[in-house]
mmCIF file of the C-alpha atoms, coordinates in Angstrom:
data_MODEL
# 
_entry.id   MODEL 
# 
loop_
_atom_site.group_PDB 
_atom_site.id 
_atom_site.type_symbol 
_atom_site.label_atom_id 
_atom_site.label_alt_id 
_atom_site.label_comp_id 
_atom_site.label_asym_id 
_atom_site.label_entity_id 
_atom_site.label_seq_id 
_atom_site.pdbx_PDB_ins_code 
_atom_site.Cartn_x 
_atom_site.Cartn_y 
_atom_site.Cartn_z 
_atom_site.occupancy 
_atom_site.B_iso_or_equiv 
_atom_site.pdbx_formal_charge 
_atom_site.auth_seq_id 
_atom_site.auth_comp_id 
_atom_site.auth_asym_id 
_atom_site.auth_atom_id 
_atom_site.pdbx_PDB_model_num 
ATOM 1   C CA . MET A 1 1   ? 0.000   0.000   0.000   1.00 0.00 ? 1   MET A CA 1 
ATOM 2   C CA . ARG A 1 2   ? 1.290   3.360   -1.043  1.00 0.00 ? 2   ARG A CA 1 
ATOM 3   C CA . ILE A 1 3   ? 0.764   6.469   1.130   1.00 0.00 ? 3   ILE A CA 1 
ATOM 4   C CA . VAL A 1 4   ? -0.059  9.589   -0.856  1.00 0.00 ? 4   VAL A CA 1 
ATOM 5   C CA . ARG A 1 5   ? 1.038   12.850  0.720   1.00 0.00 ? 5   ARG A CA 1 
ATOM 6   C CA . GLY A 1 6   ? -0.335  16.262  -0.120  1.00 0.00 ? 6   GLY A CA 1 
ATOM 7   C CA . PHE A 1 7   ? -3.455  18.322  0.140   1.00 0.00 ? 7   PHE A CA 1 
ATOM 8   C CA . SER A 1 8   ? -6.824  17.494  -1.267  1.00 0.00 ? 8   SER A CA 1 
ATOM 9   C CA . PHE A 1 9   ? -8.634  19.870  -3.575  1.00 0.00 ? 9   PHE A CA 1 
ATOM 10  C CA . VAL A 1 10  ? -11.094 20.788  -0.820  1.00 0.00 ? 10  VAL A CA 1 
ATOM 11  C CA . GLU A 1 11  ? -8.253  21.709  1.564   1.00 0.00 ? 11  GLU A CA 1 
ATOM 12  C CA . LEU A 1 12  ? -6.635  23.893  -1.098  1.00 0.00 ? 12  LEU A CA 1 
ATOM 13  C CA . MET A 1 13  ? -9.913  25.671  -1.841  1.00 0.00 ? 13  MET A CA 1 
ATOM 14  C CA . ALA A 1 14  ? -10.504 26.311  1.886   1.00 0.00 ? 14  ALA A CA 1 
ATOM 15  C CA . SER A 1 15  ? -6.996  27.788  2.182   1.00 0.00 ? 15  SER A CA 1 
ATOM 16  C CA . VAL A 1 16  ? -7.555  30.041  -0.841  1.00 0.00 ? 16  VAL A CA 1 
ATOM 17  C CA . ALA A 1 17  ? -10.895 31.201  0.591   1.00 0.00 ? 17  ALA A CA 1 
ATOM 18  C CA . ILE A 1 18  ? -9.311  32.054  3.950   1.00 0.00 ? 18  ILE A CA 1 
ATOM 19  C CA . VAL A 1 19  ? -6.443  33.965  2.300   1.00 0.00 ? 19  VAL A CA 1 
ATOM 20  C CA . GLY A 1 20  ? -8.943  35.845  0.105   1.00 0.00 ? 20  GLY A CA 1 
ATOM 21  C CA . LEU A 1 21  ? -11.031 36.796  3.123   1.00 0.00 ? 21  LEU A CA 1 
ATOM 22  C CA . LEU A 1 22  ? -7.980  38.081  4.993   1.00 0.00 ? 22  LEU A CA 1 
ATOM 23  C CA . ALA A 1 23  ? -6.844  40.066  1.942   1.00 0.00 ? 23  ALA A CA 1 
ATOM 24  C CA . SER A 1 24  ? -10.295 41.624  1.543   1.00 0.00 ? 24  SER A CA 1 
ATOM 25  C CA . ILE A 1 25  ? -10.017 42.876  5.121   1.00 0.00 ? 25  ILE A CA 1 
ATOM 26  C CA . ALA A 1 26  ? -6.361  43.968  4.979   1.00 0.00 ? 26  ALA A CA 1 
ATOM 27  C CA . ILE A 1 27  ? -6.407  45.991  1.721   1.00 0.00 ? 27  ILE A CA 1 
ATOM 28  C CA . PRO A 1 28  ? -8.994  48.602  2.820   1.00 0.00 ? 28  PRO A CA 1 
ATOM 29  C CA . LEU A 1 29  ? -7.206  48.918  6.159   1.00 0.00 ? 29  LEU A CA 1 
ATOM 30  C CA . ALA A 1 30  ? -3.898  49.572  4.376   1.00 0.00 ? 30  ALA A CA 1 
ATOM 31  C CA . GLU A 1 31  ? -5.540  52.173  2.113   1.00 0.00 ? 31  GLU A CA 1 
ATOM 32  C CA . THR A 1 32  ? -7.097  53.925  5.114   1.00 0.00 ? 32  THR A CA 1 
ATOM 33  C CA . SER A 1 33  ? -3.767  53.880  6.913   1.00 0.00 ? 33  SER A CA 1 
ATOM 34  C CA . ALA A 1 34  ? -1.994  55.425  3.902   1.00 0.00 ? 34  ALA A CA 1 
ATOM 35  C CA . THR A 1 35  ? -4.668  58.142  3.627   1.00 0.00 ? 35  THR A CA 1 
ATOM 36  C CA . ARG A 1 36  ? -4.441  58.869  7.341   1.00 0.00 ? 36  ARG A CA 1 
ATOM 37  C CA . SER A 1 37  ? -0.661  59.232  7.037   1.00 0.00 ? 37  SER A CA 1 
ATOM 38  C CA . LYS A 1 38  ? -1.077  61.730  4.178   1.00 0.00 ? 38  LYS A CA 1 
ATOM 39  C CA . GLU A 1 39  ? -3.623  63.659  6.232   1.00 0.00 ? 39  GLU A CA 1 
ATOM 40  C CA . VAL A 1 40  ? -1.125  63.952  9.088   1.00 0.00 ? 40  VAL A CA 1 
ATOM 41  C CA . GLN A 1 41  ? 1.478   65.220  6.604   1.00 0.00 ? 41  GLN A CA 1 
ATOM 42  C CA . LEU A 1 42  ? -1.034  67.742  5.217   1.00 0.00 ? 42  LEU A CA 1 
ATOM 43  C CA . ARG A 1 43  ? -1.910  69.069  8.678   1.00 0.00 ? 43  ARG A CA 1 
ATOM 44  C CA . ARG A 1 44  ? 1.767   69.377  9.572   1.00 0.00 ? 44  ARG A CA 1 
ATOM 45  C CA . ALA A 1 45  ? 2.603   71.169  6.302   1.00 0.00 ? 45  ALA A CA 1 
ATOM 46  C CA . LEU A 1 46  ? -0.308  73.608  6.656   1.00 0.00 ? 46  LEU A CA 1 
ATOM 47  C CA . ARG A 1 47  ? 0.680   74.355  10.260  1.00 0.00 ? 47  ARG A CA 1 
ATOM 48  C CA . GLU A 1 48  ? 4.310   74.919  9.245   1.00 0.00 ? 48  GLU A CA 1 
ATOM 49  C CA . ILE A 1 49  ? 3.537   77.237  6.313   1.00 0.00 ? 49  ILE A CA 1 
ATOM 50  C CA . ARG A 1 50  ? 0.851   79.183  8.168   1.00 0.00 ? 50  ARG A CA 1 
ATOM 51  C CA . GLY A 1 51  ? 3.177   79.625  11.131  1.00 0.00 ? 51  GLY A CA 1 
ATOM 52  C CA . ALA A 1 52  ? 5.892   81.009  8.837   1.00 0.00 ? 52  ALA A CA 1 
ATOM 53  C CA . ILE A 1 53  ? 3.402   83.389  7.188   1.00 0.00 ? 53  ILE A CA 1 
ATOM 54  C CA . ASP A 1 54  ? 2.323   84.626  10.630  1.00 0.00 ? 54  ASP A CA 1 
ATOM 55  C CA . GLU A 1 55  ? 5.961   85.108  11.705  1.00 0.00 ? 55  GLU A CA 1 
ATOM 56  C CA . HIS A 1 56  ? 6.593   87.133  8.519   1.00 0.00 ? 56  HIS A CA 1 
ATOM 57  C CA . LYS A 1 57  ? 3.563   89.325  9.276   1.00 0.00 ? 57  LYS A CA 1 
ATOM 58  C CA . MET A 1 58  ? 4.720   89.797  12.883  1.00 0.00 ? 58  MET A CA 1 
ATOM 59  C CA . ALA A 1 59  ? 8.208   90.798  11.700  1.00 0.00 ? 59  ALA A CA 1 
ATOM 60  C CA . ALA A 1 60  ? 6.654   93.299  9.287   1.00 0.00 ? 60  ALA A CA 1 
ATOM 61  C CA . SER A 1 61  ? 4.364   94.681  12.010  1.00 0.00 ? 61  SER A CA 1 
ATOM 62  C CA . THR A 1 62  ? 7.263   95.179  14.425  1.00 0.00 ? 62  THR A CA 1 
ATOM 63  C CA . GLY A 1 63  ? 9.391   96.944  11.803  1.00 0.00 ? 63  GLY A CA 1 
ATOM 64  C CA . ARG A 1 64  ? 11.992  94.247  11.247  1.00 0.00 ? 64  ARG A CA 1 
ATOM 65  C CA . ILE A 1 65  ? 11.039  94.003  7.551   1.00 0.00 ? 65  ILE A CA 1 
ATOM 66  C CA . ALA A 1 66  ? 10.805  96.939  5.167   1.00 0.00 ? 66  ALA A CA 1 
ATOM 67  C CA . THR A 1 67  ? 7.268   97.375  3.822   1.00 0.00 ? 67  THR A CA 1 
ATOM 68  C CA . THR A 1 68  ? 5.402   100.049 1.945   1.00 0.00 ? 68  THR A CA 1 
ATOM 69  C CA . PRO A 1 69  ? 2.427   101.792 3.589   1.00 0.00 ? 69  PRO A CA 1 
ATOM 70  C CA . GLN A 1 70  ? -0.055  100.064 1.278   1.00 0.00 ? 70  GLN A CA 1 
ATOM 71  C CA . ALA A 1 71  ? 1.487   96.580  1.755   1.00 0.00 ? 71  ALA A CA 1 
ATOM 72  C CA . SER A 1 72  ? -0.256  94.101  4.063   1.00 0.00 ? 72  SER A CA 1 
ATOM 73  C CA . GLY A 1 73  ? 2.948   92.793  5.616   1.00 0.00 ? 73  GLY A CA 1 
ATOM 74  C CA . TYR A 1 74  ? 2.352   89.264  4.383   1.00 0.00 ? 74  TYR A CA 1 
ATOM 75  C CA . PRO A 1 75  ? 5.006   87.672  2.129   1.00 0.00 ? 75  PRO A CA 1 
ATOM 76  C CA . PRO A 1 76  ? 4.666   88.371  -1.619  1.00 0.00 ? 76  PRO A CA 1 
ATOM 77  C CA . THR A 1 77  ? 5.378   84.705  -2.431  1.00 0.00 ? 77  THR A CA 1 
ATOM 78  C CA . LEU A 1 78  ? 5.926   81.466  -0.546  1.00 0.00 ? 78  LEU A CA 1 
ATOM 79  C CA . GLN A 1 79  ? 9.479   81.425  -1.868  1.00 0.00 ? 79  GLN A CA 1 
ATOM 80  C CA . ASP A 1 80  ? 10.219  84.624  0.116   1.00 0.00 ? 80  ASP A CA 1 
ATOM 81  C CA . LEU A 1 81  ? 9.788   82.593  3.304   1.00 0.00 ? 81  LEU A CA 1 
ATOM 82  C CA . VAL A 1 82  ? 12.698  80.387  2.199   1.00 0.00 ? 82  VAL A CA 1 
ATOM 83  C CA . ILE A 1 83  ? 15.068  82.861  0.524   1.00 0.00 ? 83  ILE A CA 1 
ATOM 84  C CA . GLY A 1 84  ? 14.662  85.280  3.422   1.00 0.00 ? 84  GLY A CA 1 
ATOM 85  C CA . VAL A 1 85  ? 14.190  89.021  3.747   1.00 0.00 ? 85  VAL A CA 1 
ATOM 86  C CA . ASP A 1 86  ? 16.563  91.720  4.969   1.00 0.00 ? 86  ASP A CA 1 
ATOM 87  C CA . ASP A 1 87  ? 16.449  92.189  8.736   1.00 0.00 ? 87  ASP A CA 1 
ATOM 88  C CA . LEU A 1 88  ? 16.261  95.913  9.528   1.00 0.00 ? 88  LEU A CA 1 
ATOM 89  C CA . ALA A 1 89  ? 17.137  95.267  13.187  1.00 0.00 ? 89  ALA A CA 1 
ATOM 90  C CA . ARG A 1 90  ? 20.481  93.717  12.184  1.00 0.00 ? 90  ARG A CA 1 
ATOM 91  C CA . PRO A 1 91  ? 21.758  95.270  8.961   1.00 0.00 ? 91  PRO A CA 1 
ATOM 92  C CA . GLY A 1 92  ? 23.522  92.812  6.682   1.00 0.00 ? 92  GLY A CA 1 
ATOM 93  C CA . SER A 1 93  ? 21.583  89.791  7.941   1.00 0.00 ? 93  SER A CA 1 
ATOM 94  C CA . LYS A 1 94  ? 18.390  88.120  6.781   1.00 0.00 ? 94  LYS A CA 1 
ATOM 95  C CA . LEU A 1 95  ? 15.323  86.652  8.420   1.00 0.00 ? 95  LEU A CA 1 
ATOM 96  C CA . TYR A 1 96  ? 14.415  83.147  7.260   1.00 0.00 ? 96  TYR A CA 1 
ATOM 97  C CA . PHE A 1 97  ? 11.015  81.674  8.051   1.00 0.00 ? 97  PHE A CA 1 
ATOM 98  C CA . LEU A 1 98  ? 11.204  78.233  6.398   1.00 0.00 ? 98  LEU A CA 1 
ATOM 99  C CA . ARG A 1 99  ? 14.063  75.928  5.448   1.00 0.00 ? 99  ARG A CA 1 
ATOM 100 C CA . ARG A 1 100 ? 12.025  74.575  2.569   1.00 0.00 ? 100 ARG A CA 1 
ATOM 101 C CA . ILE A 1 101 ? 8.445   74.716  1.407   1.00 0.00 ? 101 ILE A CA 1 
ATOM 102 C CA . PRO A 1 102 ? 6.661   71.455  2.250   1.00 0.00 ? 102 PRO A CA 1 
ATOM 103 C CA . ARG A 1 103 ? 4.677   69.752  -0.529  1.00 0.00 ? 103 ARG A CA 1 
ATOM 104 C CA . ASP A 1 104 ? 0.962   69.109  -0.463  1.00 0.00 ? 104 ASP A CA 1 
ATOM 105 C CA . PRO A 1 105 ? 0.884   65.293  -0.048  1.00 0.00 ? 105 PRO A CA 1 
ATOM 106 C CA . PHE A 1 106 ? -2.370  65.080  -2.024  1.00 0.00 ? 106 PHE A CA 1 
ATOM 107 C CA . HIS A 1 107 ? -1.048  66.945  -5.075  1.00 0.00 ? 107 HIS A CA 1 
ATOM 108 C CA . PRO A 1 108 ? -1.069  64.512  -8.025  1.00 0.00 ? 108 PRO A CA 1 
ATOM 109 C CA . ASP A 1 109 ? 2.069   65.785  -9.816  1.00 0.00 ? 109 ASP A CA 1 
ATOM 110 C CA . ALA A 1 110 ? 5.209   64.778  -7.922  1.00 0.00 ? 110 ALA A CA 1 
ATOM 111 C CA . GLN A 1 111 ? 7.425   66.735  -10.346 1.00 0.00 ? 111 GLN A CA 1 
ATOM 112 C CA . SER A 1 112 ? 5.937   70.196  -9.795  1.00 0.00 ? 112 SER A CA 1 
ATOM 113 C CA . PRO A 1 113 ? 7.748   72.562  -7.405  1.00 0.00 ? 113 PRO A CA 1 
ATOM 114 C CA . ALA A 1 114 ? 6.481   72.489  -3.815  1.00 0.00 ? 114 ALA A CA 1 
ATOM 115 C CA . ALA A 1 115 ? 5.248   76.104  -3.929  1.00 0.00 ? 115 ALA A CA 1 
ATOM 116 C CA . GLU A 1 116 ? 2.983   75.251  -6.884  1.00 0.00 ? 116 GLU A CA 1 
ATOM 117 C CA . THR A 1 117 ? 1.266   72.394  -5.043  1.00 0.00 ? 117 THR A CA 1 
ATOM 118 C CA . TRP A 1 118 ? -0.624  74.842  -2.833  1.00 0.00 ? 118 TRP A CA 1 
ATOM 119 C CA . GLY A 1 119 ? -3.526  77.154  -3.477  1.00 0.00 ? 119 GLY A CA 1 
ATOM 120 C CA . LYS A 1 120 ? -2.773  80.658  -2.248  1.00 0.00 ? 120 LYS A CA 1 
ATOM 121 C CA . ARG A 1 121 ? -5.128  83.265  -0.830  1.00 0.00 ? 121 ARG A CA 1 
ATOM 122 C CA . SER A 1 122 ? -4.211  86.927  -0.766  1.00 0.00 ? 122 SER A CA 1 
ATOM 123 C CA . PHE A 1 123 ? -5.113  89.230  2.091   1.00 0.00 ? 123 PHE A CA 1 
ATOM 124 C CA . ALA A 1 124 ? -7.543  91.114  -0.174  1.00 0.00 ? 124 ALA A CA 1 
ATOM 125 C CA . SER A 1 125 ? -9.612  88.041  -1.169  1.00 0.00 ? 125 SER A CA 1 
ATOM 126 C CA . PRO A 1 126 ? -12.643 86.852  0.812   1.00 0.00 ? 126 PRO A CA 1 
ATOM 127 C CA . PRO A 1 127 ? -12.408 83.562  2.747   1.00 0.00 ? 127 PRO A CA 1 
ATOM 128 C CA . ASP A 1 128 ? -15.243 81.872  0.837   1.00 0.00 ? 128 ASP A CA 1 
ATOM 129 C CA . SER A 1 129 ? -13.638 82.661  -2.539  1.00 0.00 ? 129 SER A CA 1 
ATOM 130 C CA . PRO A 1 130 ? -9.831  82.609  -2.155  1.00 0.00 ? 130 PRO A CA 1 
ATOM 131 C CA . ARG A 1 131 ? -7.779  84.201  -4.941  1.00 0.00 ? 131 ARG A CA 1 
ATOM 132 C CA . GLU A 1 132 ? -4.102  84.867  -5.450  1.00 0.00 ? 132 GLU A CA 1 
ATOM 133 C CA . GLY A 1 133 ? -2.963  88.465  -5.294  1.00 0.00 ? 133 GLY A CA 1 
ATOM 134 C CA . ASP A 1 134 ? -0.090  90.691  -4.224  1.00 0.00 ? 134 ASP A CA 1 
ATOM 135 C CA . ASP A 1 135 ? 0.692   88.638  -1.123  1.00 0.00 ? 135 ASP A CA 1 
ATOM 136 C CA . VAL A 1 136 ? 0.194   85.220  0.470   1.00 0.00 ? 136 VAL A CA 1 
ATOM 137 C CA . PHE A 1 137 ? -2.173  85.470  3.420   1.00 0.00 ? 137 PHE A CA 1 
ATOM 138 C CA . ASP A 1 138 ? -3.061  81.760  3.571   1.00 0.00 ? 138 ASP A CA 1 
ATOM 139 C CA . VAL A 1 139 ? -2.519  78.448  1.774   1.00 0.00 ? 139 VAL A CA 1 
ATOM 140 C CA . TYR A 1 140 ? -4.868  75.542  1.150   1.00 0.00 ? 140 TYR A CA 1 
ATOM 141 C CA . SER A 1 141 ? -4.788  72.164  -0.574  1.00 0.00 ? 141 SER A CA 1 
ATOM 142 C CA . LEU A 1 142 ? -5.762  72.070  -4.235  1.00 0.00 ? 142 LEU A CA 1 
ATOM 143 C CA . SER A 1 143 ? -7.173  68.555  -3.817  1.00 0.00 ? 143 SER A CA 1 
ATOM 144 C CA . ASN A 1 144 ? -10.868 68.033  -4.526  1.00 0.00 ? 144 ASN A CA 1 
ATOM 145 C CA . ALA A 1 145 ? -10.942 64.857  -2.408  1.00 0.00 ? 145 ALA A CA 1 
ATOM 146 C CA . ARG A 1 146 ? -12.750 64.328  0.859   1.00 0.00 ? 146 ARG A CA 1 
ATOM 147 C CA . ALA A 1 147 ? -10.913 63.577  4.072   1.00 0.00 ? 147 ALA A CA 1 
ATOM 148 C CA . LEU A 1 148 ? -11.644 60.552  6.227   1.00 0.00 ? 148 LEU A CA 1 
ATOM 149 C CA . ASN A 1 149 ? -13.762 62.808  8.466   1.00 0.00 ? 149 ASN A CA 1 
ATOM 150 C CA . GLY A 1 150 ? -15.916 63.903  5.496   1.00 0.00 ? 150 GLY A CA 1 
ATOM 151 C CA . THR A 1 151 ? -14.552 67.444  5.058   1.00 0.00 ? 151 THR A CA 1 
ATOM 152 C CA . MET A 1 152 ? -12.819 68.666  1.933   1.00 0.00 ? 152 MET A CA 1 
ATOM 153 C CA . TYR A 1 153 ? -9.020  68.944  2.095   1.00 0.00 ? 153 TYR A CA 1 
ATOM 154 C CA . ALA A 1 154 ? -9.275  72.394  0.513   1.00 0.00 ? 154 ALA A CA 1 
ATOM 155 C CA . ASP A 1 155 ? -11.260 73.565  3.567   1.00 0.00 ? 155 ASP A CA 1 
ATOM 156 C CA . TRP A 1 156 ? -8.550  72.656  6.099   1.00 0.00 ? 156 TRP A CA 1 
# 
């Protein structure tokens, strides 16, 4: 009598069914985890840029940055936060507000410069209809997607 080793067809099908069930549970969890990670990056980037914009405005309000009377005191571009502005309190030195501009993690084009991944709102534009202008008062995500909490990323 010969002993046959191996799995029967029924055992193989049960194994495939179990693996399929586990995969159907794991894939949505992995996608949610990846989205949550991008949302954390987005919140951190918005906080960092907005903090730098506020520091620039504070420096302009306290007279450390040269401004014209009609200027708002907000930076003209996001790039100005990185390249720095002349510090009037210490002639010959500059004030830097960011080391680099963080990217919007939800922007689809990975090749575009980081400053172009953000929507910009000028001080003169209303909050419900942001437009670019002579300065950068605020930034927002250009993504049309919804967050895990149901809000739009552009509204963060």
